[in-house]
C-alpha positions as CSV (number, residue, x, y, z in Angstrom):
1,X,89.5,171.4,-57.1
2,X,92.8,170.4,-55.5
3,X,93.0,166.9,-54.0
4,X,94.1,166.6,-50.4
5,X,97.2,164.4,-50.2
6,X,97.3,160.9,-48.6
7,X,99.7,162.1,-45.9
8,X,97.4,165.1,-44.9
9,X,94.1,163.2,-44.8
10,X,94.8,159.7,-43.6
11,X,92.1,157.2,-44.4
12,X,92.4,153.6,-43.2
13,X,91.5,150.3,-44.9
14,X,87.9,150.5,-43.9
15,X,87.5,154.0,-45.4
16,X,87.5,155.7,-42.0
17,X,89.5,158.7,-40.9
18,X,92.7,157.7,-39.1
19,X,92.5,158.8,-35.4
20,X,88.8,158.7,-34.8
21,X,88.3,155.5,-37.0
22,X,85.0,156.9,-38.2
23,X,83.3,156.9,-41.6
24,X,81.2,159.9,-42.6
25,X,77.9,157.9,-42.3
26,X,78.8,156.9,-38.7
27,X,78.7,160.5,-37.5
28,X,75.6,162.5,-36.4
29,X,75.2,166.2,-36.9
30,X,75.1,166.8,-33.1
31,X,78.3,165.6,-31.5
32,X,78.9,165.4,-27.7
33,X,82.6,165.3,-26.9
34,X,84.0,164.1,-23.6
35,X,87.6,163.8,-22.4
36,X,87.2,160.6,-20.4
37,X,86.6,157.5,-22.5
38,X,84.6,156.0,-19.6
39,X,82.2,158.9,-19.9
40,X,81.0,157.8,-23.4
41,X,78.7,154.9,-22.1
42,X,77.6,157.2,-19.3
43,X,76.1,159.4,-22.1
44,X,75.0,156.7,-24.5
45,X,73.1,154.8,-21.8
46,X,70.5,157.5,-22.2
47,X,70.1,156.7,-26.0
48,X,67.1,154.8,-27.0
49,X,69.1,153.0,-29.7
50,X,72.8,152.8,-30.6
51,X,73.8,152.3,-34.2
52,X,77.6,152.3,-34.0
53,X,80.2,151.6,-31.4
54,X,83.8,152.2,-32.4
55,X,87.2,152.6,-30.7
56,X,90.7,153.5,-31.7
57,X,93.2,154.5,-29.0
58,X,91.5,156.9,-26.6
59,X,88.8,157.8,-29.2
60,X,85.6,155.9,-28.4
61,X,82.5,156.7,-30.4
62,X,78.8,155.8,-29.9
63,X,76.2,157.0,-32.4
64,X,72.5,156.5,-31.8
65,X,69.1,158.1,-31.1
66,X,67.1,159.7,-28.4
67,X,63.7,159.7,-29.9
68,X,64.1,161.0,-33.4
69,X,67.3,163.0,-32.5
70,X,70.5,161.4,-33.8
71,X,73.5,162.0,-31.6
72,X,77.2,161.0,-31.5
73,X,79.2,160.9,-28.3
74,X,83.0,160.9,-28.8
75,X,85.8,160.7,-26.2
76,X,88.8,162.9,-27.1
77,X,91.2,162.3,-24.3
78,X,92.7,165.3,-22.4
79,X,94.1,168.5,-23.7
80,X,94.1,170.9,-26.7
81,X,96.4,168.7,-28.8
82,X,93.7,166.0,-28.8
83,X,91.0,168.6,-29.6
84,X,93.1,169.7,-32.6
85,X,92.8,166.1,-33.9
86,X,89.2,165.6,-33.0
87,X,87.7,168.8,-34.3
88,X,89.7,168.7,-37.6
89,X,88.7,165.1,-38.2
90,X,85.0,165.7,-37.3
91,X,85.0,168.5,-39.8
92,X,86.7,166.3,-42.4
93,X,84.0,163.6,-41.9
94,X,81.3,166.3,-42.4
95,X,82.8,168.3,-45.2
96,X,85.4,166.3,-47.3
97,X,84.6,163.7,-49.9
98,X,86.8,160.8,-49.0
99,X,86.6,159.3,-52.5
100,X,87.8,162.3,-54.4
101,X,89.7,163.8,-51.5
102,X,88.2,167.2,-52.2
103,X,86.2,169.7,-50.0
104,X,82.5,169.3,-50.5
105,X,80.9,172.3,-52.5
106,X,78.2,172.6,-49.8
107,X,79.5,172.7,-46.2
108,X,77.7,171.1,-43.3
109,X,77.5,172.8,-39.9
110,X,77.9,170.5,-36.9
111,X,76.7,171.2,-33.3
112,X,79.6,170.2,-31.1
113,X,79.1,170.3,-27.3
114,X,81.7,169.4,-24.7
115,X,80.6,167.6,-21.5
116,X,83.6,168.1,-19.2
117,X,84.7,168.8,-15.6
118,X,86.4,171.9,-14.3
119,X,87.6,173.9,-11.4
120,X,85.6,177.1,-10.5
121,X,87.5,180.4,-10.3
122,X,84.9,182.4,-8.4
123,X,84.1,181.8,-4.7
124,X,80.3,182.1,-5.4
125,X,80.4,179.1,-7.8
126,X,80.1,176.0,-5.5
127,X,81.4,172.5,-6.2
128,X,78.7,170.3,-7.8
129,X,77.3,173.2,-9.8
130,X,77.2,173.5,-13.6
131,X,78.9,176.0,-16.0
132,X,78.1,176.9,-19.6
133,X,81.0,178.8,-21.2
134,X,80.4,182.1,-23.1
135,X,84.0,182.3,-24.3
136,X,87.1,180.1,-24.3
137,X,90.3,181.9,-23.2
138,X,93.3,179.9,-24.3
139,X,96.7,179.7,-22.6
140,X,97.5,176.7,-24.8
141,X,98.8,178.5,-28.0
142,X,97.0,176.0,-30.3
143,X,95.0,178.7,-32.3
144,X,98.1,180.7,-32.8
145,X,99.1,178.1,-35.4
146,X,96.0,178.9,-37.5
147,X,95.4,182.0,-39.7
148,X,92.4,183.9,-38.3
149,X,91.0,187.3,-37.7
150,X,89.7,188.3,-34.2
151,X,86.4,190.1,-33.7
152,X,86.4,193.6,-32.1
153,X,85.0,192.1,-28.9
154,X,87.7,189.4,-28.8
155,X,90.4,192.0,-29.4
156,X,89.0,194.2,-26.6
157,X,88.7,191.3,-24.2
158,X,92.3,190.1,-24.8
159,X,93.7,193.7,-24.5
160,X,91.8,194.2,-21.2
161,X,92.9,190.8,-19.9
162,X,96.6,191.4,-20.6
163,X,96.4,194.9,-19.1
164,X,94.7,193.8,-15.9
165,X,96.7,190.6,-15.3
166,X,100.1,191.7,-16.7
167,X,100.4,188.1,-17.9
168,X,103.9,187.0,-18.9
169,X,103.6,186.6,-22.7
170,X,106.9,184.9,-22.9
171,X,105.1,181.9,-21.4
172,X,102.0,182.1,-23.7
173,X,100.2,184.5,-25.9
174,X,96.5,184.1,-24.9
175,X,93.7,184.1,-27.4
176,X,89.9,184.1,-27.0
177,X,86.9,182.9,-29.0
178,X,83.2,183.2,-28.4
179,X,81.0,180.1,-28.2
180,X,77.7,179.5,-30.0
181,X,75.0,181.9,-28.8
182,X,72.4,179.6,-30.3
183,X,73.5,176.6,-28.2
184,X,74.2,178.8,-25.1
185,X,70.6,180.0,-25.1
186,X,69.4,176.5,-24.4
187,X,71.3,176.5,-21.1
188,X,69.7,179.3,-19.0
189,X,68.4,178.1,-15.6
190,X,70.8,176.0,-13.4
191,X,74.0,177.0,-15.3
192,X,76.5,179.6,-14.3
193,X,77.9,181.5,-17.3
194,X,81.1,183.2,-18.1
195,X,84.6,182.9,-19.6
196,X,86.4,179.5,-19.4
197,X,90.2,179.5,-19.3
198,X,91.9,176.6,-21.0
199,X,95.4,175.5,-19.9
200,X,97.8,173.1,-21.7
201,X,98.4,171.2,-18.4
202,X,96.9,170.4,-15.0
203,X,99.7,171.4,-12.6
204,X,102.0,174.3,-13.4
205,X,99.9,175.8,-16.2
206,X,97.0,176.0,-13.8
207,X,99.1,177.4,-10.9
208,X,99.3,174.1,-8.9
209,X,102.5,173.3,-7.1
210,X,103.6,169.9,-5.9
211,X,107.4,169.6,-6.0
212,X,107.9,172.2,-8.8
213,X,107.3,175.9,-8.5
214,X,104.9,177.5,-10.9
215,X,106.0,180.6,-12.8
216,X,102.4,182.0,-12.2
217,X,102.1,181.8,-8.4
218,X,99.3,184.5,-8.3
219,X,97.5,183.1,-11.3
220,X,94.3,182.2,-9.5
221,X,93.9,185.6,-8.0
222,X,94.5,187.3,-11.3
223,X,91.9,185.2,-13.1
224,X,89.3,185.6,-10.4
225,X,89.7,189.3,-10.2
226,X,89.4,189.9,-14.0
227,X,86.3,191.7,-15.3
228,X,85.4,193.5,-18.5
229,X,81.9,195.0,-18.7
230,X,79.6,192.0,-17.9
231,X,82.3,189.4,-18.4
232,X,84.2,187.5,-15.8
233,X,86.3,184.3,-15.7
234,X,84.3,181.5,-14.1
235,X,86.4,178.3,-14.5
236,X,89.5,176.5,-15.5
237,X,89.9,173.4,-17.7
238,X,91.9,172.0,-20.7
239,X,89.8,171.9,-23.9
240,X,87.3,174.7,-24.4
241,X,89.3,177.4,-26.1
242,X,90.5,175.0,-28.8
243,X,87.0,173.7,-29.4
244,X,85.6,177.3,-29.7
245,X,88.5,178.5,-31.9
246,X,88.6,175.6,-34.4
247,X,84.8,175.4,-34.4
248,X,84.4,179.0,-35.3
249,X,87.0,178.9,-38.1
250,X,85.4,175.8,-39.5
251,X,81.9,177.1,-39.3
252,X,80.4,174.9,-36.6
253,X,78.3,175.7,-33.5
254,X,80.3,174.9,-30.4
255,X,79.5,175.0,-26.7
256,X,81.3,173.8,-23.5
257,X,79.3,172.5,-20.5
258,X,81.3,171.6,-17.4
259,X,80.5,170.0,-14.0
260,X,82.4,171.9,-11.2
261,X,84.3,169.3,-9.3
262,X,86.7,171.8,-7.6
263,X,86.7,175.4,-6.5
264,X,90.3,176.8,-6.8
265,X,89.5,179.9,-4.8
266,X,88.3,178.3,-1.7
267,X,90.3,175.0,-2.4
268,X,87.3,172.7,-2.1
269,X,86.7,169.5,-4.0
270,X,83.5,167.5,-4.7
271,X,82.6,164.7,-2.4
272,X,80.8,162.9,-5.3
273,X,82.1,163.9,-8.7
274,X,80.2,161.1,-10.4
275,X,76.9,162.5,-9.2
276,X,77.5,166.0,-10.6
277,X,78.7,164.5,-13.9
278,X,75.5,162.5,-14.2
279,X,73.5,165.7,-13.3
280,X,75.3,167.5,-16.1
281,X,74.7,164.7,-18.7
282,X,70.9,164.4,-18.0
283,X,70.3,168.1,-17.7
284,X,72.2,168.9,-20.9
285,X,70.7,166.1,-23.0
286,X,67.2,167.3,-22.0
287,X,68.1,170.7,-23.4
288,X,69.7,169.4,-26.6
289,X,66.8,167.2,-27.6
290,X,64.0,169.6,-26.5
């Protein structure tokens, strides 16, 4: 089997993968990813025991146990570019032999769950509620750099989306991936469900204007109005489509859970974002270890 070159898989002096600074034995099979490094201890404070605490740049990792369930919580930083690093390196930790630099003959499937924050794109989804994503709709172009085949449903959703919104494909070529049904089924009561849109930025790419004018001034209306059979777009953030896309191609189970801190349709913002994030963490952990 062909070896992976040193410039392609970078391993540091302690035998850890470069960006995450993790060794394979320091990673659990269930991985919670958060954007904000300060959210890592907000998750791991619920652990009964912590085995490993590591940090390199914005990537902070705590691995430990709740009861007999081993979990890793990892901060990725913001945006699909950081997700590209994080998901590829998590997969490498699970499925590449660092000694021989070859892919393991038997591949491991990780459960990867994002705990994030978002803006709702439907008037009936209030701030301080929780969303579980059925699909990730990407405006970020990341998955267009990877060879993949779309399912019939994904092709139909994208075709309908482009027809209904008349989106300018000179700005971006959208893509869509479905999340894990197995993980999604754990999140029934209390969670709104629908398509999550992922943008490569917070201001112009999400239709916000401060001193610069967005090229997509009617973007929020177009996203809120979209529907295809039972599907509608429910929220806006900056990571989920990349997680779902890379996870699917690499064979992992991926889900995105988000606390709604803003509603873009009615232009409301949470009075206590920390409280809804804590609600998301406790409610989600209960479901993941049940």
